[in-house]
BALOBA-1460 file (C-alpha; in Angstrom, 3 decimals):
// residues 106
<rec num="1" residu="x" x="0.000" y="0.000" z="0.000"/>
<rec num="2" residu="x" x="1.329" y="3.398" z="-0.928"/>
<rec num="3" residu="x" x="0.530" y="6.846" z="0.417"/>
<rec num="4" residu="x" x="-1.500" y="7.437" z="-2.764"/>
<rec num="5" residu="x" x="-4.101" y="4.891" z="-1.635"/>
<rec num="6" residu="x" x="-4.975" y="7.013" z="1.423"/>
<rec num="7" residu="x" x="-7.452" y="9.206" z="-0.475"/>
<rec num="8" residu="x" x="-10.260" y="10.030" z="1.964"/>
<rec num="9" residu="x" x="-9.869" y="12.792" z="4.527"/>
<rec num="10" residu="x" x="-11.432" y="11.785" z="7.852"/>
<rec num="11" residu="x" x="-11.978" y="13.904" z="10.936"/>
<rec num="12" residu="x" x="-11.650" y="11.981" z="14.220"/>
<rec num="13" residu="x" x="-13.888" y="13.211" z="17.046"/>
<rec num="14" residu="x" x="-14.039" y="12.244" z="20.740"/>
<rec num="15" residu="x" x="-17.033" y="12.638" z="23.073"/>
<rec num="16" residu="x" x="-16.950" y="15.399" z="25.662"/>
<rec num="17" residu="x" x="-19.450" y="15.750" z="28.514"/>
<rec num="18" residu="x" x="-20.149" y="18.830" z="30.593"/>
<rec num="19" residu="x" x="-22.549" y="19.466" z="33.442"/>
<rec num="20" residu="x" x="-25.601" y="21.588" z="32.715"/>
<rec num="21" residu="x" x="-27.041" y="24.191" z="35.076"/>
<rec num="22" residu="x" x="-30.049" y="21.889" z="35.556"/>
<rec num="23" residu="x" x="-27.963" y="19.009" z="36.940"/>
<rec num="24" residu="x" x="-27.798" y="16.989" z="33.718"/>
<rec num="25" residu="x" x="-25.050" y="16.240" z="31.241"/>
<rec num="26" residu="x" x="-24.560" y="17.720" z="27.784"/>
<rec num="27" residu="x" x="-22.580" y="15.667" z="25.271"/>
<rec num="28" residu="x" x="-20.705" y="17.194" z="22.383"/>
<rec num="29" residu="x" x="-17.972" y="16.001" z="20.049"/>
<rec num="30" residu="x" x="-14.499" y="17.545" z="19.912"/>
<rec num="31" residu="x" x="-12.115" y="17.185" z="16.972"/>
<rec num="32" residu="x" x="-9.042" y="15.132" z="17.891"/>
<rec num="33" residu="x" x="-7.173" y="14.920" z="14.600"/>
<rec num="34" residu="x" x="-7.495" y="14.569" z="10.837"/>
<rec num="35" residu="x" x="-6.384" y="11.426" z="8.977"/>
<rec num="36" residu="x" x="-6.035" y="10.358" z="5.391"/>
<rec num="37" residu="x" x="-7.619" y="6.887" z="5.156"/>
<rec num="38" residu="x" x="-8.427" y="4.123" z="2.716"/>
<rec num="39" residu="x" x="-12.086" y="3.290" z="3.496"/>
<rec num="40" residu="x" x="-13.108" y="-0.267" z="2.530"/>
<rec num="41" residu="x" x="-16.755" y="-1.371" z="2.992"/>
<rec num="42" residu="x" x="-17.032" y="-4.759" z="4.722"/>
<rec num="43" residu="x" x="-20.755" y="-5.486" z="4.528"/>
<rec num="44" residu="x" x="-23.838" y="-5.097" z="6.657"/>
<rec num="45" residu="x" x="-26.130" y="-6.905" z="9.057"/>
<rec num="46" residu="x" x="-29.783" y="-6.471" z="9.862"/>
<rec num="47" residu="x" x="-31.353" y="-6.415" z="13.274"/>
<rec num="48" residu="x" x="-34.136" y="-4.674" z="15.034"/>
<rec num="49" residu="x" x="-35.630" y="-3.457" z="18.216"/>
<rec num="50" residu="x" x="-39.322" y="-4.330" z="18.364"/>
<rec num="51" residu="x" x="-40.990" y="-3.204" z="15.133"/>
<rec num="52" residu="x" x="-38.104" y="-0.933" z="14.143"/>
<rec num="53" residu="x" x="-35.591" y="-2.492" z="11.725"/>
<rec num="54" residu="x" x="-31.956" y="-1.419" z="12.040"/>
<rec num="55" residu="x" x="-29.284" y="-1.834" z="9.375"/>
<rec num="56" residu="x" x="-25.675" y="-1.781" z="10.576"/>
<rec num="57" residu="x" x="-22.984" y="-1.146" z="7.963"/>
<rec num="58" residu="x" x="-19.417" y="-2.219" z="8.655"/>
<rec num="59" residu="x" x="-16.180" y="-1.017" z="7.110"/>
<rec num="60" residu="x" x="-12.474" y="-0.916" z="7.759"/>
<rec num="61" residu="x" x="-10.134" y="2.007" z="7.286"/>
<rec num="62" residu="x" x="-6.379" y="1.873" z="6.908"/>
<rec num="63" residu="x" x="-4.395" y="4.931" z="8.018"/>
<rec num="64" residu="x" x="-0.969" y="5.938" z="9.249"/>
<rec num="65" residu="x" x="-0.456" y="4.947" z="12.865"/>
<rec num="66" residu="x" x="-1.351" y="7.561" z="15.454"/>
<rec num="67" residu="x" x="-2.030" y="7.172" z="19.154"/>
<rec num="68" residu="x" x="-4.824" y="9.782" z="19.051"/>
<rec num="69" residu="x" x="-7.389" y="7.317" z="17.630"/>
<rec num="70" residu="x" x="-9.176" y="5.007" z="20.083"/>
<rec num="71" residu="x" x="-12.275" y="2.831" z="20.188"/>
<rec num="72" residu="x" x="-15.380" y="4.809" z="21.165"/>
<rec num="73" residu="x" x="-14.511" y="7.802" z="19.011"/>
<rec num="74" residu="x" x="-16.164" y="8.574" z="15.685"/>
<rec num="75" residu="x" x="-14.976" y="9.426" z="12.194"/>
<rec num="76" residu="x" x="-16.583" y="11.867" z="9.786"/>
<rec num="77" residu="x" x="-15.762" y="11.524" z="6.085"/>
<rec num="78" residu="x" x="-18.143" y="14.138" z="4.699"/>
<rec num="79" residu="x" x="-21.228" y="11.948" z="5.033"/>
<rec num="80" residu="x" x="-22.717" y="9.945" z="7.883"/>
<rec num="81" residu="x" x="-20.515" y="9.393" z="10.903"/>
<rec num="82" residu="x" x="-18.726" y="6.073" z="11.552"/>
<rec num="83" residu="x" x="-18.205" y="4.727" z="15.095"/>
<rec num="84" residu="x" x="-14.695" y="3.383" z="15.786"/>
<rec num="85" residu="x" x="-15.180" y="-0.138" z="17.179"/>
<rec num="86" residu="x" x="-11.541" y="-1.272" z="17.318"/>
<rec num="87" residu="x" x="-8.051" y="-0.079" z="16.425"/>
<rec num="88" residu="x" x="-5.459" y="-2.632" z="15.302"/>
<rec num="89" residu="x" x="-1.937" y="-1.132" z="15.297"/>
<rec num="90" residu="x" x="0.779" y="-2.250" z="12.852"/>
<rec num="91" residu="x" x="-1.744" y="-3.769" z="10.474"/>
<rec num="92" residu="x" x="-1.436" y="-4.487" z="7.576"/>
<rec num="93" residu="x" x="2.197" y="-3.407" z="7.996"/>
<rec num="94" residu="x" x="4.385" y="-1.367" z="10.334"/>
<rec num="95" residu="x" x="3.436" y="2.302" z="10.360"/>
<rec num="96" residu="x" x="-0.198" y="1.590" z="9.495"/>
<rec num="97" residu="x" x="-3.260" y="0.851" z="11.596"/>
<rec num="98" residu="x" x="-6.623" y="-0.656" z="10.768"/>
<rec num="99" residu="x" x="-9.801" y="0.855" z="12.179"/>
<rec num="100" residu="x" x="-12.950" y="-1.276" z="12.439"/>
<rec num="101" residu="x" x="-15.942" y="0.984" z="11.807"/>
<rec num="102" residu="x" x="-19.746" y="0.745" z="12.100"/>
<rec num="103" residu="x" x="-22.709" y="2.993" z="11.378"/>
<rec num="104" residu="x" x="-26.413" y="2.329" z="11.770"/>
<rec num="105" residu="x" x="-29.430" y="3.271" z="9.682"/>
<rec num="106" residu="x" x="-31.891" y="4.936" z="10.354"/>
């Protein structure tokens, strides 16, 4: 894999919670870093909760290794947001990492 295959710009965001004046919590997302990735769709699975069907898409993304990316964060690539499920360092080779991603519809 060459640097030329990393063609999609992704923004990595981490959750941030703050207390509200009413005693609750407000969640927002804060940008952690930007990555060039190679996004590869993996497939999908169907499920549901009661009468509401849910489609979960899966994908993997290969990027240069960085310690800023962790499971539980999300990635924005200009469209719907992907949840980072797992980060595998040094895969497929040294200096690269593989991100396991999911997003649900609707």
